[in-house]
C-alpha positions, 0 to 999 in steps of 0.5 A: 325928153326920155332917151330911147334905149338900144339893146344888143343881144349876143346870140340873138338867134336863140329859141329863147329870144321870143321870151326876151321880146315878151318881157320887154313888151310887158315892161315898155312903160318903164323901159322905152326901147327904140331898137333891138339888135340880134347878133349871131354867127354865120352858123346860126344865121338861118335861126336868127332870120326866123326868130328876127322876123318873129320878134318884129311881128311881136312888136308890130302886134304891140302898141309900140314902135320898136325896130328889130335888126338882125346882123352878123356884125357884132361891132355894128350891134354894140355901137352906142348900146345901152344894154347888152345881153348874152345868151349864146352857145359856142358850137351850138347844140352839137357841142352840148351833145359832145359835152354829154356823150363823151363823159357818159361813154366812160360812166361819168356824168355828162351835163351842160353846166356840171361836171366835165361838160360844164367845164368845157362849155366854160372853156369855149364860152369865156374867150368869146365873152372877153372879146365881147367885153373888149368891143364894149370898152370901145363901142359902148363903154357905159353899157350894162352887160346882162349875162345868161350864157352858161355856165353863168356864174363862171362867165360872170366871174371871168368878165369881172376878174379878167375882163376888168368890167364891173357893169355886169350882172349874171342871171339864172332861171333856177331861183325864179322857178324856185320862187314860183313853185314854192309860192304855189306850194305854200299857197302864199303870193310870192310878193309876201315871201322873203327870200335869201339865196347864197352860193354860186350859180347852179350850186346855191341854197336858200331860206324863206320867211313870211311877210312878218319875217318868221322863218318858214323854211322847215314848213316849206321843206315839209310841204315840198315832200307833198307837192311838185318840187318845181324843178326845171325841165332839164333836171331829173326829179329824184328826191333829196333826203329830207333829213339832210334838208332839215339838218341844214335848215335850207333848201338846195337848188335843183342842180344839187341833185347831181351832188347829193344824189350823184349815184341816182342821177348818174344812173338815170343819165346813163340810161338816157344815153343808152336809149332815147339819147342825152338831154342835148339830143332831146333838146335838139328835137324840141328846138327844131319843133320850136323853130317850125312854129316860129316860121308861122307868119301869123305867130306873134306871141311866145308859144307855150311850147318854149317852156319845155326847152328847159330854161324858161324865165331866163329871158324874163329875169333879164328884162326885169334886171334891165328895167330895174337898172334903167328905172332905178327900181331897186327890185329884189333879184337873185344875181351873180355878182361880186361877193363883197362880204355877202358870204364871208366863207368866200373872198370878197372879190369872188362872184357869188349868186345871192339875193340883191336889190338891183337899181341904177348902180347895179346889184346891192347884195343882201348879206347871208352870213356864214354857211353851215359846215357841210355847205361851206366845204362844198361851196369852197371846193366848187369855187376853187374848181370854178377859178381853175376852170376860168384860169384854164379857159383864159390861159389855155394851160393843160395842167390847169385844166387837169387841176380843175378836173381833179378837184371837180366833185363829179369827176372821179380823178384818174386815168379815165377822167384824163381820157375824157378830158383829152377826148373833149379837147379833140372833139371841140378843137374848132372852138378851143384855139387857146388850147391849140398846142395841147390839141396838136399834141393829143392828135399826134398821140392818136387820141381817139373818141370812144363814142360812135356818134361823137366820132362821126360828128367830128369826122363829118 
């Protein structure tokens, strides 16, 4: 008799959970689920209750008998789980508002996974994911951890490097959306395209060939300047320089705009900051509207409005990864996993984002080979920044955090950057216990927050 599967989702109150349910329902014939446990913290209980009821309605509308459990007890949810998915945001969207507005108030980029904001998201997230791993070692030692909590690559690296947990795969929706958009642009079914991705999460490049193995990357570059680029909803569409893409013979991910067109992206971000509000403020409204929809007792399917949230297809990628491991499908998926030689420009033990075949033993990487000179340099700097960020998140060491800030290409080092870092420490005090000594010292120095909205959020 086939063993029925138990899945635990950390951050179960997320607005993305209906997409997760849709993906599991679609794959039930190859992934026979018995129960799904949605776990959240007390601050997210109201949303968890709403999305938990909707998730159960989705299963009740399907032919399958699957029970949804909602709980604030993580250990209860993890007990004997076969798969654990992580999609949580420490501090919820208010924390993202702080990550964005504080840097922008000083003329630096404020963004969820890039620059100063992305680093502080890692500082908050990594200690929690390592706690989850410690629970898993006791409660579900054979389970696979499928992470799409951002910054996904750094979180996955922390799990392997500091958590000593190898049964983990990190995911991102950006490669999924690139494949879908480029298939449409080329007029070729995505099943007939051969992709090779290489880099780190939100900082990768890829090549594409047709089903006969002919490299058509340059043809695709030509067409991308005629068609929609297929960017995620959360990235402002400023075009890459075509001659740069032709020179590298690769296609950068959408997030490279923050590096290749930094001036324009910063200008756009500051304009939003000064007018309609940062992306996090916009997402808060989108999410509010989504949960109003989710309350409808007749809604038993994923609403189309979820695609406006900015992370569409994250959850579907997680479902396919889990099904591929369970059924040993050896599906081609772009994942964050241990390098093991796929990109010779980085150490074997580093986590990279690459094309891999996913089956019962996890991810088997497709070798990409050495990157061209410019891309190699970028990648090595970004990986050094990631490793410093992770080390600071684990140790709570202020000097290591400052080193990470200094090496980040999106942060102009100096007194302004240090002030931004100090304000972010103060603003996120509740979620950075490992930095308590640093934060106490900064508070004794009367560090104040420049942005009025964030200052009000911190004092309320």
